[in-house]
C-alpha positions in Angstrom: -0.2 -0.3 0.4 0.8 3.7 -0.9 3.0 3.1 -3.4 3.2 4.4 -7.0 1.9 2.3 -9.1 6.5 2.6 -10.5 7.1 1.4 -7.4 4.6 -1.7 -6.9 4.9 -2.8 -10.9 1.2 -2.0 -11.2 0.0 -4.1 -8.4 -1.2 -0.8 -6.8 -3.9 -0.7 -9.5 -7.2 -1.9 -8.7 -7.9 -4.1 -11.8 -3.8 -4.8 -12.0 -3.9 -8.0 -13.9 -0.2 -8.9 -12.3 -1.6 -9.9 -9.4 -3.1 -13.5 -8.1 -5.8 -15.2 -8.7 -6.8 -15.1 -4.9 -6.1 -10.9 -4.6 -8.7 -10.4 -7.5 -11.3 -12.7 -6.1 -10.2 -9.9 -2.8 -10.8 -6.8 -4.5 -13.5 -7.8 -6.9 -15.6 -8.6 -2.9 -13.9 -5.3 -1.6 -15.7 -3.1 -4.6 -19.1 -4.8 -3.8 -18.7 -3.7 -0.4 -17.9 -0.3 -1.0 -19.1 0.2 -4.0 -22.8 -1.0 -2.3 -21.9 1.7 -0.1 -22.1 4.3 -1.5 -18.3 4.3 -2.4 -16.3 4.8 -4.8 -12.6 3.5 -6.6 -9.5 5.4 -6.6 -8.9 3.1 -9.3 -4.7 4.0 -9.6 -4.9 2.6 -5.2 -7.0 -0.6 -5.0 -7.2 1.0 -0.8 -8.4 4.1 -1.4 -11.9 4.4 -1.6 -14.1 7.8 -0.9 -17.5 9.3 -0.3 -18.2 12.7 0.0 -14.7 14.3 -1.8 -13.8 15.3 -4.7 -13.2 11.6 -6.0 -16.9 10.4 -5.1 -18.0 14.0 -6.9 
């Protein structure tokens, strides 16, 4: 976490192609739960979810 795309070899992207199948499944589960609660993902950081700020708007 908190690594640039270059530092993480792109793994920080929510839909990164280089992550394991388990990580992909976990990210999809997180995305479903967070999106259902009204949050939006900052796509270059899988862990970054927003509500009520400029990314959310």
